[in-house]
N, C-alpha and C positions, 0 to 999 in steps of 0.2 A: 223548635222551642222559641217562645217569645222571651228573649233575654231581658227586655225592658220590663215586662210584667213580673218576671222572677225577681229582678232587682227591686221593684216596687214592693213586692211581698216582703222583702227583707228590709224595707224602709231605706232603700238606696234609690235616690231619684236624681241622677246626674243629668246635666245638659247633654243633649244629643244634637250633633251637627251633621246634616246630610251633605254629601259631596260626591263627585265622580269617583269611580273605583280607584283605589290606591293599593297597589300590590306591594310597594316598598316605600321606604323613607324618601328615596330619590324621586318617586312619583309625586309625593307631596311637595317636594322642592320644585319640580318642574311645573306643577300646576299652581304654584304659589299659594297653596292652601294655608291660610294664616289662622291659627287657632291659639288662644291663650293656653298656658299651662306647660307641662313637661312632655316633650316628645319621647317616644320609646322605640327601641329596636327589640323585637321579640324573636328569640332563637330557640327552636325546639330541638333539643339535643338528646343523644342516646350514647350509652357506653359501647365499647367495642363488641360486646356480646349481645347487645339489644335487650338486656335484662333491666336496665335502669334508664329512666327518662327524666329530663328536667326542662322546664321552661325558664329561660334566662331573659330577664328584662335589663336592658343596658341603654346608655345614651346612644342615639342613632349614628353618631360620628365615630364611635369607638370600634377599633379593629381588635376583636377579642383573640387572645392567644389561647387556642383550644388545648394545645399540648400542656402549657403551664397551668391552665385551669383544671385539666384532668389530674395532673399531679397534685395540685392544691387540694382538690376534693377527694382524692384517693380513688378515683374511678379509672378503669382501664380506658384507654384512648377514646376521647370524646369526638363525636362527629355529628353532622346534621342528620336528623331523622328523615326518613322518606315520607313522601306524600301519603302513602298507605298507612304508615304508623301515625302520622298526624291525624288522619281521619279516624283510625281505630281508637287512639287515646284521647284526642281532644275534639273530635267530631267536626273539624273544619278543614278547609282546603288551604293550600299554600297561598299566602297573601291575605289571609283572613285571621291570622293568629293574633291573639292578645291574651292577657291574663283572664279575661272573661270566659275564654274557652275552657278554663278549669271547671266550669259548671258541668261540663260533660264528662269529667273524670271522677265519677262517683266512687270508684274503688281506690282513689288517691294513689294511683300508680305513677303520677308525675310530680316531681319535686318542683317547688317554686323558688328560684334563685333571683335575688334582686341585687343589682350592682350597688355598692356603697356610694358610688358617684350620684345615685338618684336619691339619697337619703334626705336631702333638703328640698326635693321636688314636691309638687302638689298639682292637682288637676291633671293626672296622668292620662295621656291619649290612649284610648283602647278601642279597637274595633268591636262592635256589639255582635260578634259572630258573622259579620259581613263587612266587606271592605268599602262599602258605599256610605258609611257613616262613621263618626268618631264620638265616643262618650268621653267626657272629662270627669274622671273618677278622682275625687279628693283622697287625700291620704287616709282620712277617717273612714271613708267609704271603701277604700281598698282593704283596710283592716277588717271591716265588717264583712265584706265579701269573702275574704280568705277564711274567716271564722265559720261562715255559713257553709263553705265548700269543704272545710277540713284540711285546707292546704296552709300549713304554717310557713310563712316566708322565711327564707334563709338569706340574711344580708351578708354579702361577702365582697372582698376586694377583688374585682375581676381584672386579671392581668391583660395588658394590651400588647400588641406587636409594635 
């Protein structure tokens, strides 16, 4: 899928920055990739039974307390979803995850959780289904995108360790 064409169809035309492959936030730090806007850490989570899934967007330096988050959300023990689940639900490989992967979740099986620490952010850094580029998605464009995909963002206070 050409995500940039899909975004353009939805009147979302964010800047696209090409760069070497970045698998983690640390990779961006090591390569000194300097981009304006709000950096994100994207965590694809599942409950203990593998019945519920969530994509959590949080600041890159936050150490999320998954035990406290699962209690807060009323989910059985949260953990990181496998690469196989990531491919099945979001259609991307590890290191390529961003909110834009929700375009592949037509059944809305993945909840979108946004850390309240990001509420004042703008120009969110998102991989366009590949980790060799970054899209700077404005807050308004993020809202438009989630409306188009049917994923209502849930803003929550994400506990940290």
